[in-house]
ROSETOR-579019 format. One line per 4 residues: number of its first residue (from 1); for each residue x, y, z of N, C-alpha, C. Coordinates in Angstrom, 3 decimals, always signed. Example, Ala and Ser with C-alpha at 12.3 -4.5 7.8 and 13.67 -1.06 7.14 Angstrom:
// ROSETOR-579019
1 = +13.190 -5.690 +7.800 +12.300 -4.500 +7.800 +13.200 -3.300 +7.800  +12.850 -2.250 +7.080 +13.670 -1.060 +7.140 +12.900 +0.030 +7.870
***
This chain:
// ROSETOR-579019
1 = +88.056 +82.657 +99.709 +87.815 +84.168 +99.812 +87.814 +84.618 +97.939  +86.632 +84.344 +97.656 +86.189 +84.748 +96.225 +84.883 +85.753 +96.048  +85.499 +87.105 +95.441 +83.820 +87.429 +95.045 +82.898 +87.810 +96.362  +83.961 +88.623 +97.192 +83.302 +88.943 +98.640 +82.396 +90.332 +98.852
5 = +82.912 +91.015 +97.931 +81.633 +92.158 +98.171 +80.537 +92.483 +98.469  +79.620 +92.723 +99.459 +78.501 +93.169 +100.755 +78.328 +94.193 +100.829  +77.222 +94.511 +100.843 +76.469 +95.925 +101.114 +77.302 +96.517 +102.512  +77.860 +97.962 +102.696 +78.443 +97.968 +103.933 +78.075 +99.331 +104.057
9 = +78.156 +100.058 +105.186 +77.824 +101.410 +105.474 +77.957 +102.562 +104.405  +79.213 +102.146 +103.709 +79.109 +102.595 +102.731 +77.868 +103.292 +101.381  +76.973 +102.166 +101.577 +76.008 +102.066 +100.945 +74.844 +102.912 +101.244  +74.841 +102.939 +102.624 +74.035 +103.692 +103.737 +74.188 +105.172 +102.616
13 = +75.348 +105.625 +103.356 +75.737 +107.287 +102.812 +75.542 +107.531 +101.850  +75.252 +106.570 +100.416 +74.857 +106.815 +98.991 +73.699 +107.537 +99.172  +72.597 +105.949 +100.047 +71.207 +106.673 +100.008 +70.924 +107.620 +100.703  +71.344 +108.076 +101.354 +70.850 +109.939 +102.500 +71.854 +110.403 +101.396
17 = +72.405 +110.664 +100.635 +73.028 +111.598 +99.545 +72.271 +111.483 +98.824  +71.633 +110.102 +98.478 +70.758 +110.439 +96.941 +69.440 +111.478 +97.760  +68.761 +111.227 +99.377 +67.658 +111.435 +99.565 +67.775 +113.154 +99.681  +68.968 +113.512 +100.450 +69.238 +114.653 +100.333 +69.279 +115.649 +99.258
21 = +69.870 +115.010 +98.212 +69.797 +115.963 +96.541 +68.612 +116.143 +96.311  +68.043 +114.896 +96.352 +66.779 +114.922 +95.787 +65.578 +115.574 +96.850  +65.517 +115.973 +97.768 +65.285 +117.171 +98.736 +65.872 +118.580 +98.503  +66.303 +118.932 +97.571 +67.215 +120.462 +97.233 +65.998 +120.975 +95.954
25 = +65.503 +121.877 +96.675 +64.711 +122.078 +95.334 +65.060 +122.694 +94.091  +64.449 +121.881 +92.861 +65.771 +122.920 +91.803 +66.477 +122.040 +90.373  +67.282 +121.766 +91.813 +68.564 +120.852 +91.680 +68.617 +119.526 +91.787  +67.815 +119.108 +92.899 +68.079 +117.705 +93.724 +67.672 +116.934 +92.974
29 = +66.692 +117.090 +91.985 +66.079 +115.667 +91.402 +66.905 +115.373 +90.124  +67.975 +116.560 +89.305 +68.880 +115.650 +88.732 +70.317 +115.343 +89.049  +70.597 +116.164 +90.039 +71.711 +115.938 +90.979 +72.061 +114.612 +90.989  +70.586 +114.333 +92.046 +70.430 +112.749 +92.516 +70.381 +111.749 +91.334
33 = +69.929 +112.060 +90.468 +70.378 +111.171 +89.198 +71.396 +110.803 +89.030  +72.693 +111.999 +88.760 +74.133 +111.669 +88.472 +74.520 +111.535 +89.410  +74.209 +111.403 +90.713 +74.851 +110.765 +91.525 +74.460 +109.384 +91.307  +73.041 +108.710 +91.535 +72.940 +107.039 +91.215 +73.129 +106.825 +90.054
37 = +73.817 +107.498 +88.513 +74.174 +107.445 +87.775 +75.413 +106.789 +87.326  +76.527 +107.702 +87.678 +77.515 +107.980 +87.793 +78.609 +107.725 +89.111  +78.261 +108.583 +90.109 +79.076 +107.921 +91.540 +78.844 +106.625 +92.008  +77.184 +106.318 +92.065 +77.597 +104.961 +93.092 +77.936 +103.815 +92.148
41 = +77.740 +103.877 +90.837 +77.920 +102.280 +90.062 +79.899 +102.643 +89.920  +80.147 +103.500 +89.601 +81.528 +103.616 +89.750 +82.061 +103.238 +91.117  +81.917 +103.150 +92.679 +82.095 +103.263 +93.927 +82.061 +101.329 +93.635  +80.739 +101.064 +93.454 +80.681 +99.419 +93.423 +81.913 +98.993 +92.508
45 = +82.072 +99.423 +91.554 +82.855 +98.943 +90.500 +84.384 +98.905 +90.892  +85.180 +99.674 +91.786 +86.154 +100.060 +92.491 +86.148 +99.014 +93.550  +84.643 +98.841 +94.607 +84.975 +97.595 +95.744 +85.040 +96.148 +94.844  +84.332 +96.172 +93.999 +84.176 +95.189 +93.537 +85.407 +94.651 +93.092
49 = +86.236 +95.086 +91.816 +87.182 +95.052 +91.605 +88.559 +94.888 +92.619  +88.392 +96.061 +93.403 +89.685 +95.695 +94.904 +89.363 +94.794 +95.458  +88.557 +93.945 +96.010 +88.097 +92.699 +96.533 +88.257 +91.625 +95.897  +87.612 +91.675 +95.268 +88.063 +90.477 +93.619 +89.965 +90.248 +93.755
53 = +90.603 +91.049 +93.446 +91.843 +91.238 +93.106 +92.592 +90.650 +94.642  +92.369 +91.325 +95.566 +92.758 +90.907 +96.868 +92.307 +89.416 +96.871  +91.256 +88.774 +96.882 +90.561 +87.397 +96.965 +91.693 +86.605 +96.389  +92.084 +87.215 +94.954 +92.821 +86.505 +93.897 +93.672 +85.767 +94.735
57 = +94.727 +87.123 +95.228 +96.172 +87.103 +95.296 +95.939 +86.173 +96.901  +95.540 +86.583 +97.638 +95.638 +85.481 +98.534 +94.811 +84.170 +98.756  +94.070 +84.029 +97.616 +94.156 +82.490 +97.494 +95.369 +82.085 +96.457  +96.295 +82.484 +95.776 +96.958 +82.040 +94.944 +98.097 +82.315 +95.822
61 = +98.462 +82.992 +96.883 +99.486 +82.665 +98.251 +99.126 +81.803 +98.837  +98.161 +81.386 +99.429 +97.251 +80.539 +100.060 +97.867 +79.300 +99.962  +97.718 +79.069 +98.612 +98.177 +77.417 +98.421 +99.575 +76.949 +98.834  +100.326 +78.599 +99.422 +101.864 +78.495 +98.956 +102.471 +78.587 +100.510
65 = +101.313 +79.093 +101.394 +101.191 +80.115 +102.706 +100.417 +79.633 +103.531  +100.979 +78.749 +104.901 +99.907 +78.227 +105.842 +99.568 +79.490 +106.560  +100.276 +81.151 +106.311 +99.630 +82.206 +107.032 +98.369 +82.409 +106.457  +98.462 +82.562 +105.256 +97.013 +82.864 +104.579 +95.987 +82.162 +104.317
69 = +96.055 +80.875 +105.306 +94.549 +79.682 +104.921 +93.646 +80.813 +105.408  +92.338 +80.657 +104.836 +91.226 +81.428 +105.207 +90.736 +81.214 +106.681  +91.030 +79.766 +106.969 +90.581 +80.123 +108.430 +91.123 +80.831 +109.577  +92.117 +80.870 +109.359 +93.230 +82.132 +110.077 +93.346 +83.147 +109.801
73 = +92.544 +83.576 +108.818 +92.392 +84.704 +108.672 +91.139 +85.539 +109.160  +90.054 +84.565 +109.212 +88.852 +84.930 +110.042 +89.287 +85.211 +111.094  +89.982 +84.916 +111.779 +90.578 +84.882 +113.092 +91.711 +85.936 +113.511  +92.029 +86.369 +112.751 +93.174 +88.095 +112.387 +92.664 +89.068 +112.830
77 = +92.248 +89.395 +113.961 +91.796 +90.501 +113.644 +92.561 +91.937 +113.441  +93.955 +91.715 +113.205 +95.018 +92.697 +112.813 +94.904 +92.109 +111.315  +94.668 +91.190 +110.410 +93.966 +91.525 +109.602 +92.617 +92.077 +108.584  +91.979 +91.748 +110.004 +90.504 +92.386 +109.373 +90.518 +94.183 +109.523
81 = +91.450 +94.450 +110.185 +90.940 +95.849 +110.769 +91.947 +96.663 +109.400  +93.150 +95.544 +109.011 +93.967 +96.447 +107.717 +93.288 +96.479 +106.499  +92.379 +95.389 +106.546 +91.716 +94.548 +105.251 +90.677 +96.143 +105.422  +89.707 +96.551 +106.379 +89.084 +97.721 +106.174 +89.922 +99.134 +106.262
85 = +90.526 +98.930 +105.989 +91.217 +100.446 +106.195 +91.987 +100.222 +105.002  +92.435 +99.283 +104.312 +92.908 +99.395 +103.125 +91.865 +99.483 +101.819  +90.521 +99.047 +102.210 +89.498 +98.848 +101.236 +88.681 +100.474 +101.241  +88.800 +101.252 +102.313 +87.958 +102.348 +102.494 +89.397 +103.444 +101.875
89 = +90.793 +102.960 +101.316 +91.842 +103.955 +100.879 +91.558 +103.518 +99.422  +91.572 +102.192 +99.111 +91.085 +102.061 +97.645 +89.457 +102.402 +97.344  +88.477 +103.167 +97.531 +87.657 +103.284 +97.027 +88.213 +105.167 +96.708  +88.957 +105.756 +97.130 +89.323 +106.755 +96.801 +90.504 +107.303 +95.532
93 = +90.936 +105.689 +95.051 +91.917 +106.001 +94.352 +91.590 +105.310 +92.853  +91.885 +105.367 +92.311 +92.257 +104.408 +90.393 +93.257 +104.179 +89.638  +94.727 +104.779 +90.799 +95.558 +104.331 +90.702 +96.373 +102.567 +90.974  +96.437 +102.269 +89.900 +97.281 +100.876 +89.683 +98.187 +100.298 +90.658
97 = +99.434 +101.827 +91.176 +100.538 +101.631 +91.692 +99.734 +101.843 +93.156  +98.861 +102.295 +93.449 +98.258 +102.606 +94.921 +97.687 +101.220 +95.228  +96.208 +100.799 +94.235 +95.710 +99.542 +94.628 +97.087 +98.574 +95.210  +97.924 +98.259 +94.599 +98.972 +97.385 +93.966 +99.639 +97.130 +96.310
101 = +99.826 +98.550 +96.090 +100.582 +98.767 +97.626 +99.499 +98.361 +98.623  +98.693 +98.452 +98.463 +97.375 +98.504 +99.563 +97.314 +96.973 +99.949  +97.019 +96.779 +98.606 +97.104 +94.744 +98.530 +98.455 +94.313 +99.266  +99.294 +95.016 +98.950 +100.445 +94.031 +99.258 +100.802 +94.413 +101.097
105 = +100.222 +95.576 +101.016 +100.285 +95.972 +102.845 +98.816 +95.008 +103.673  +98.083 +94.881 +103.280 +96.909 +93.939 +103.601 +97.064 +92.455 +103.940  +98.151 +92.133 +102.843 +99.024 +90.699 +102.902 +100.194 +90.628 +103.685  +101.011 +91.490 +103.479 +101.943 +91.173 +104.747 +101.475 +91.594 +106.416
109 = +100.467 +92.096 +106.175 +100.086 +92.493 +107.372 +99.916 +90.720 +108.433  +99.262 +89.919 +107.159 +98.868 +88.280 +107.235 +100.231 +87.549 +107.664  +101.198 +87.905 +107.057 +102.385 +87.258 +106.851 +103.395 +87.397 +107.625  +103.002 +89.005 +108.155 +104.055 +89.189 +109.102 +103.537 +89.826 +110.816
113 = +103.601 +88.496 +111.512 +102.733 +89.322 +112.766 +103.129 +89.830 +113.457  +104.502 +89.858 +113.270 +105.455 +90.857 +114.291 +105.490 +92.023 +114.292  +104.684 +92.427 +113.179 +104.852 +93.861 +112.772 +103.988 +94.653 +113.501  +104.664 +96.038 +114.288 +103.578 +96.188 +115.122 +102.227 +97.370 +114.254
117 = +101.353 +96.794 +115.317 +99.982 +97.642 +114.853 +99.889 +99.013 +114.393  +100.805 +99.683 +115.489 +100.548 +100.745 +115.012 +101.278 +101.399 +114.069  +102.523 +100.561 +113.303 +103.394 +100.823 +112.468 +102.745 +100.490 +110.851  +101.213 +99.222 +111.135 +100.873 +98.685 +110.341 +99.538 +99.647 +109.544
121 = +99.372 +99.861 +110.548 +97.935 +101.893 +110.532 +98.719 +102.514 +109.868  +99.907 +103.122 +110.522 +100.585 +104.280 +109.743 +101.039 +104.059 +108.322  +101.184 +102.826 +107.815 +101.884 +102.521 +106.522 +100.559 +102.534 +105.818  +99.440 +101.932 +106.172 +98.319 +102.324 +105.015 +97.969 +103.276 +105.261
125 = +98.068 +103.798 +106.094 +97.567 +105.801 +105.750 +98.583 +106.145 +104.915  +99.942 +106.357 +104.841 +100.536 +106.834 +104.062 +100.757 +106.615 +102.821  +100.119 +105.071 +102.989 +99.864 +105.169 +101.446 +98.456 +105.865 +100.594  +97.632 +105.686 +101.367 +96.567 +106.683 +101.503 +96.602 +108.214 +101.072
129 = +97.765 +109.008 +101.456 +98.214 +109.848 +101.998 +98.862 +110.540 +100.774  +99.728 +109.716 +99.529 +101.103 +110.187 +99.000 +100.600 +109.729 +97.806  +100.740 +110.141 +96.613 +100.456 +109.917 +95.761 +101.504 +109.200 +94.494  +101.243 +107.998 +93.563 +102.132 +107.369 +92.895 +103.554 +107.627 +92.580
133 = +103.530 +108.839 +92.285 +104.493 +109.856 +92.147 +105.883 +109.784 +93.427  +104.916 +110.112 +94.308 +105.717 +110.191 +95.943 +106.113 +108.597 +96.433  +105.509 +108.035 +95.912 +105.808 +106.196 +95.905 +107.274 +106.278 +95.098  +107.058 +106.206 +93.762 +108.221 +105.943 +93.211 +109.798 +107.212 +93.228
137 = +109.566 +108.330 +93.776 +110.701 +109.407 +94.509 +110.935 +108.409 +95.433  +110.456 +107.609 +96.437 +110.998 +106.644 +97.365 +111.516 +105.963 +97.233  +110.931 +105.194 +96.508 +111.350 +104.009 +96.217 +113.050 +104.136 +95.325  +113.166 +105.196 +94.802 +114.359 +105.615 +93.481 +115.345 +105.848 +94.725
141 = +114.911 +106.910 +95.870 +116.057 +107.184 +96.569 +116.491 +105.955 +97.717  +115.621 +104.900 +97.944 +116.134 +103.371 +98.565 +117.558 +102.997 +97.853  +117.801 +103.363 +96.530 +118.813 +102.479 +95.451 +118.834 +103.428 +94.290  +119.396 +104.763 +94.598 +119.093 +105.148 +93.081 +119.373 +104.996 +91.844
145 = +120.878 +104.376 +92.363 +121.696 +103.576 +90.911 +120.837 +102.587 +90.540  +120.070 +101.819 +91.236 +119.677 +100.127 +91.036 +118.172 +100.444 +90.106  +117.687 +101.521 +91.247 +116.203 +102.008 +90.715 +115.917 +102.526 +89.195  +117.243 +103.334 +88.852 +117.276 +103.935 +87.512 +117.335 +102.588 +86.294
149 = +118.754 +102.074 +86.803 +119.032 +101.189 +85.346 +117.629 +100.232 +85.828  +116.316 +99.752 +86.826 +116.254 +98.843 +86.687 +114.763 +99.460 +85.625  +114.698 +100.567 +85.818 +113.235 +100.999 +85.388 +113.540 +101.710 +83.738  +115.107 +101.591 +82.925 +115.112 +101.952 +81.895 +116.108 +103.053 +81.921
153 = +116.669 +104.000 +82.834 +117.053 +105.537 +82.853 +118.501 +105.080 +83.721  +119.152 +104.185 +83.040 +120.113 +104.794 +84.158 +121.139 +105.972 +84.916  +121.995 +106.018 +85.218 +122.659 +106.981 +85.413 +123.262 +107.957 +84.045  +123.587 +109.009 +83.980 +124.066 +109.287 +82.797 +125.271 +109.303 +82.446
157 = +125.422 +109.058 +81.359 +127.255 +108.733 +80.920 +127.817 +109.490 +81.296  +129.083 +109.578 +81.749 +129.919 +110.347 +82.193 +129.808 +111.450 +83.397  +128.461 +110.874 +83.938 +128.289 +112.525 +85.092 +129.029 +111.801 +86.256  +129.894 +113.075 +86.724 +130.517 +113.428 +88.090 +130.417 +113.608 +89.321
161 = +129.366 +114.929 +88.873 +129.340 +116.087 +89.437 +128.366 +116.820 +89.403  +127.375 +116.958 +90.613 +126.683 +117.933 +90.026 +125.161 +117.532 +91.373  +124.315 +118.987 +91.106 +123.446 +118.240 +92.256 +122.426 +116.935 +92.153  +122.278 +116.567 +93.052 +121.112 +114.838 +93.131 +120.189 +115.245 +92.371
165 = +119.539 +116.103 +91.767 +118.340 +116.219 +91.038 +118.711 +116.091 +89.691  +119.875 +115.546 +89.044 +120.100 +115.740 +87.836 +119.771 +114.476 +87.451  +120.220 +113.233 +88.030 +120.022 +111.704 +87.860 +118.708 +111.467 +88.346  +117.809 +112.262 +89.272 +116.629 +112.090 +89.764 +115.391 +112.455 +88.667
169 = +115.798 +113.645 +88.334 +115.090 +114.081 +86.774 +115.432 +113.031 +85.387  +116.403 +112.810 +85.529 +116.394 +111.387 +84.509 +115.887 +110.460 +84.742  +115.848 +109.787 +85.774 +115.269 +108.725 +86.067 +113.713 +108.624 +85.984  +113.209 +109.924 +86.453 +111.708 +110.254 +86.670 +111.535 +111.539 +86.019
173 = +111.777 +111.061 +84.419 +111.395 +112.300 +83.395 +110.039 +112.628 +83.732  +108.827 +112.005 +84.338 +107.792 +112.610 +84.633 +107.436 +113.865 +85.393  +108.467 +114.223 +86.254 +108.749 +114.951 +87.494 +109.029 +116.246 +86.624  +109.456 +116.027 +85.695 +109.996 +117.444 +84.481 +108.980 +118.262 +84.281
177 = +107.151 +117.850 +84.429 +106.536 +118.269 +83.624 +105.649 +118.945 +84.375  +106.237 +119.092 +85.687 +105.371 +120.060 +86.538 +106.925 +121.293 +87.509  +106.956 +122.541 +87.188 +107.910 +123.221 +87.743 +108.572 +123.221 +88.879  +109.439 +122.504 +89.448 +110.008 +121.902 +90.551 +109.134 +121.303 +91.520
181 = +107.953 +120.058 +91.434 +107.289 +119.516 +91.921 +108.491 +118.572 +92.635  +109.005 +118.185 +92.199 +109.737 +117.170 +92.925 +110.353 +117.892 +94.094  +110.399 +119.472 +94.620 +110.947 +119.695 +95.518 +109.914 +119.660 +96.937  +108.749 +119.982 +96.244 +107.206 +119.532 +97.218 +107.189 +118.164 +97.807
185 = +107.438 +117.330 +96.655 +107.622 +115.697 +97.003 +108.708 +115.619 +98.144  +109.489 +115.874 +97.933 +110.733 +115.773 +98.846 +110.494 +116.008 +100.052  +109.910 +117.377 +100.097 +109.826 +117.949 +101.416 +108.119 +117.105 +102.471  +107.852 +116.673 +101.734 +107.092 +115.773 +102.050 +107.105 +114.342 +102.458
189 = +108.384 +113.775 +101.865 +108.460 +112.423 +102.236 +109.780 +112.403 +103.245  +110.579 +113.993 +103.547 +111.603 +114.285 +103.972 +110.294 +114.662 +105.638  +109.252 +115.328 +105.423 +108.550 +115.556 +107.106 +108.057 +115.095 +107.392  +107.378 +113.118 +106.657 +107.167 +112.633 +107.311 +108.364 +111.389 +107.336
193 = +109.186 +111.592 +107.792 +110.627 +110.615 +108.314 +110.788 +109.761 +107.414  +110.294 +109.985 +106.158 +111.046 +108.523 +105.125 +111.921 +108.366 +104.184  +112.430 +109.753 +104.327 +114.092 +109.897 +103.676 +114.923 +111.075 +104.451  +116.008 +110.827 +104.697 +116.862 +112.256 +104.671 +117.290 +112.912 +103.637
197 = +116.366 +114.180 +103.304 +117.044 +114.726 +102.306 +116.190 +116.047 +101.924  +116.550 +117.253 +102.799 +116.114 +118.340 +102.650 +116.239 +118.922 +101.557  +115.471 +119.617 +101.167 +114.895 +120.888 +99.370 +116.493 +121.174 +99.599  +117.427 +121.961 +100.551 +118.344 +122.649 +100.285 +118.930 +121.826 +99.622
201 = +119.385 +120.417 +100.165 +120.733 +119.526 +99.372 +120.330 +119.463 +98.450  +118.748 +119.900 +97.636 +118.534 +119.801 +96.250 +119.912 +120.628 +95.294  +120.209 +121.421 +96.302 +121.004 +122.352 +95.210 +122.391 +122.136 +95.204  +122.925 +121.475 +96.274 +124.439 +120.980 +96.497 +124.776 +120.227 +95.511
205 = +125.837 +120.108 +94.901 +126.876 +119.608 +94.213 +127.733 +118.313 +94.905  +127.257 +117.377 +94.287 +128.124 +116.024 +95.106 +128.575 +115.037 +93.877  +129.459 +113.963 +94.426 +129.964 +112.878 +93.338 +129.019 +112.027 +93.384  +128.946 +111.312 +91.914 +128.410 +110.257 +91.574 +127.989 +109.345 +92.285
209 = +129.348 +108.891 +93.473 +128.925 +107.808 +94.686 +127.911 +108.804 +95.529  +127.775 +109.734 +96.099 +127.257 +110.213 +96.750 +125.746 +110.437 +96.641  +125.225 +110.595 +95.079 +124.109 +110.693 +94.521 +123.482 +109.543 +94.402  +124.750 +108.342 +94.485 +123.736 +106.847 +94.395 +123.585 +106.303 +95.358
213 = +123.725 +107.018 +96.625 +123.929 +106.543 +97.935 +122.098 +106.692 +98.344  +121.761 +105.540 +99.230 +120.501 +105.566 +99.462 +120.236 +106.591 +101.004  +119.094 +107.510 +100.348 +118.514 +108.321 +101.579 +117.710 +108.066 +102.166  +116.864 +106.847 +101.984 +115.987 +106.367 +102.746 +116.272 +106.033 +104.238
217 = +115.487 +106.764 +105.419 +115.656 +105.846 +106.752 +114.886 +104.781 +106.532  +115.269 +104.043 +108.142 +114.762 +102.957 +108.390 +113.507 +102.925 +108.176  +112.545 +104.056 +108.942 +111.526 +104.183 +108.290 +110.355 +103.533 +106.957  +111.620 +104.677 +106.334 +111.242 +104.872 +104.892 +111.299 +102.956 +104.130
221 = +112.834 +102.529 +104.612 +112.960 +100.758 +104.195 +111.799 +99.773 +104.420  +111.129 +100.567 +105.990 +110.225 +99.537 +106.734 +109.055 +99.574 +105.920  +108.472 +101.027 +105.158 +107.337 +101.167 +104.859 +107.797 +100.693 +103.261  +108.724 +100.776 +102.499 +108.668 +100.117 +100.992 +108.364 +98.838 +101.313
225 = +108.882 +98.066 +102.255 +109.209 +96.424 +102.416 +107.360 +96.316 +102.341  +106.920 +96.913 +104.046 +105.678 +96.462 +103.286 +104.466 +96.487 +102.583  +104.844 +97.702 +101.773 +103.881 +97.811 +100.413 +104.645 +96.702 +99.163  +105.968 +96.279 +99.333 +106.228 +95.676 +98.131 +105.254 +93.835 +98.559
229 = +105.635 +93.724 +97.019 +105.005 +92.222 +97.024 +105.901 +91.501 +97.976  +105.295 +90.297 +98.528 +105.999 +89.548 +99.534 +106.964 +88.189 +98.916  +108.066 +88.360 +99.737 +109.044 +87.363 +99.490 +108.628 +86.119 +100.181  +107.875 +85.369 +99.153 +107.559 +83.794 +99.333 +108.139 +83.038 +100.308
233 = +109.678 +82.844 +99.471 +111.209 +82.508 +100.171 +111.484 +82.681 +101.377  +111.375 +83.617 +101.929 +111.354 +84.288 +103.408 +110.678 +83.656 +103.885  +109.197 +84.049 +103.670 +107.775 +83.474 +104.475 +107.938 +82.066 +104.684  +108.408 +81.627 +103.517 +107.968 +79.868 +103.824 +109.324 +79.575 +104.466
237 = +110.522 +80.093 +104.624 +111.328 +79.662 +105.570 +111.110 +79.514 +106.928  +110.585 +80.964 +107.095 +109.901 +81.647 +108.627 +109.149 +80.418 +109.185  +107.964 +79.895 +108.206 +107.251 +78.486 +108.269 +107.560 +77.579 +108.777  +108.852 +77.095 +108.236 +109.268 +75.606 +108.757 +109.735 +75.649 +109.842
241 = +109.642 +74.345 +111.120 +110.242 +74.239 +111.760 +111.267 +74.144 +112.103
***
């Protein structure tokens, strides 16, 4: 699975768009030229980079895990569907964290044949819908103390009581750049069933133990596992007779 980018329906869309732009009097020519010189190369570059990185990951893991054998993947319709869905999403982002999540999801589709196909499709859609900050906040709430410590922002020394937003903003300082954007993010995650934390609870004082307790739901944990790098030890143990 090396360097597999090939023309697809998106190329036809590009051609039709250029033709349509060129047909508009006055602006068509220049707009079509901009589309050709800027948009099309960017899309092709994204697609090539995405497919090459995915192929490389599959090759590396395929040497260790039989489930990623190319011959098996060709006949795995779940894998092919996940690959097509993830590729479409990959064309709409430049964020490496989202590309990593999409790549992991595709690989995990092959490594976890027991995963419900509806859940796989939904999880891939969530990666497409959510921002990288959404994903970071969700990962934080799975194990607040561990996430904050692992990312160099441990819980404030001596913090005993207060709203859970204090350690959250300490752990993810980028949330302070926009006024209370974390409220909107938490609303989104709560509405999608990924965490159990309503915006109202953000102003409620709680002790350190409560603030460090996981707030992700079973669905949220499953989603995070699905977009995380596969644990080869677990996969290899399942493959052993």
